[in-house]
Structures are given as C-alpha cells and as structure tokens.
ROLUMDREN-681465 format. One record per residue (C-alpha): residue number from 0; residue in three letters; z, x, y. Coordinates in nm, 4 decimals, always signed. Layout:
REM residues N
- pos;code;w;u;v
- NUM;ALA;Z;X;Y
...
REM end
This chain:
REM residues 58
- pos;code;w;u;v
- 0;MET;-1.5557;-2.3366;+3.3072
- 1;LYS;-1.2147;-2.1731;+3.3481
- 2;LEU;-1.0755;-2.3999;+3.0793
- 3;ILE;-1.3438;-2.2939;+2.8317
- 4;ILE;-1.2760;-1.9261;+2.9009
- 5;LEU;-0.9012;-1.9829;+2.8614
- 6;LEU;-0.9477;-2.1642;+2.5307
- 7;PHE;-1.1818;-1.8903;+2.4089
- 8;ALA;-0.9223;-1.6243;+2.4979
- 9;ILE;-0.6485;-1.8177;+2.3167
- 10;VAL;-0.8641;-1.8521;+2.0045
- 11;LEU;-0.9429;-1.4792;+2.0108
- 12;GLY;-0.5723;-1.4025;+2.0501
- 13;PHE;-0.4792;-1.6170;+1.7524
- 14;GLY;-0.7581;-1.4620;+1.5474
- 15;ALA;-0.6372;-1.1108;+1.6246
- 16;THR;-0.2804;-1.2090;+1.5390
- 17;PHE;-0.3830;-1.3580;+1.2048
- 18;LYS;-0.5924;-1.0510;+1.1208
- 19;LYS;-0.3012;-0.8184;+1.2011
- 20;THR;-0.0653;-1.0300;+0.9918
- 21;ALA;-0.3065;-1.0266;+0.6981
- 22;ASP;-0.3383;-0.6476;+0.7213
- 23;ASP;+0.0412;-0.6122;+0.7329
- 24;ILE;+0.0796;-0.8330;+0.4257
- 25;LYS;-0.1808;-0.6265;+0.2387
- 26;VAL;+0.0001;-0.3007;+0.3250
- 27;THR;+0.3325;-0.4488;+0.2161
- 28;ALA;+0.1828;-0.5708;-0.1128
- 29;ASP;+0.0354;-0.2256;-0.1807
- 30;LYS;+0.3723;-0.0603;-0.1145
- 31;TYR;+0.5466;-0.3094;-0.3430
- 32;LYS;+0.2934;-0.2469;-0.6200
- 33;LEU;+0.3451;+0.1305;-0.5872
- 34;GLN;+0.7234;+0.0897;-0.6002
- 35;GLN;+0.6979;-0.1245;-0.9141
- 36;GLU;+0.4727;+0.1329;-1.0796
- 37;GLN;+0.7131;+0.4150;-0.9930
- 38;LYS;+1.0077;+0.2124;-1.1237
- 39;GLU;+0.8221;+0.1553;-1.4508
- 40;LEU;+0.7348;+0.5240;-1.4873
- 41;ARG;+1.1003;+0.6267;-1.4444
- 42;SER;+1.1825;+0.4752;-1.7819
- 43;TYR;+0.9279;+0.6925;-1.9665
- 44;PRO;+1.0297;+1.0311;-2.1060
- 45;ASN;+0.8721;+1.3493;-1.9775
- 46;LEU;+0.5195;+1.3421;-2.1203
- 47;LEU;+0.4211;+1.6919;-2.0137
- 48;PRO;+0.3305;+1.9228;-2.3023
- 49;GLU;+0.5756;+2.1958;-2.3917
- 50;VAL;+0.4214;+2.5402;-2.3612
- 51;VAL;+0.5309;+2.7983;-2.6158
- 52;ILE;+0.4410;+3.1608;-2.5413
- 53;VAL;+0.3549;+3.3357;-2.8680
- 54;ALA;+0.2144;+3.6659;-2.7377
- 55;PRO;+0.4295;+3.9734;-2.7960
- 56;ARG;+0.5928;+4.1284;-2.4927
- 57;ALA;+0.4244;+4.4418;-2.3640
REM end
C-alpha cells in the first residue's frame, strides 16, 4: 500500500513539473514573439498623422 502511495506521489510530482515547464515555455514564446514584433516595428517610420493648426490666434 505504501508503495502505491509513493508511486502516485511521484507521478503527481512529475506531472506538476511538466505542467510548470510547459507554462514557462509558453511564457517565453510569448515574450519572444512580442520582442520580434517590436523589432519589426522599429524599422517603420512614424505613422502618426501630422496635425496642422489652421485657426487664427486669438
């Protein structure tokens, strides 16, 4: 009985470790994707519209 409980605990431990590792890999992939997107956007010119004020000064 003790052996079964020990094996069950080991399996749960490995499962938790694999889940944590998978979550860490997902977070790292998301950060990498964001960095690549930011690197790509740095090469674009400023795309904000230029505002020209045409009203006369009071």
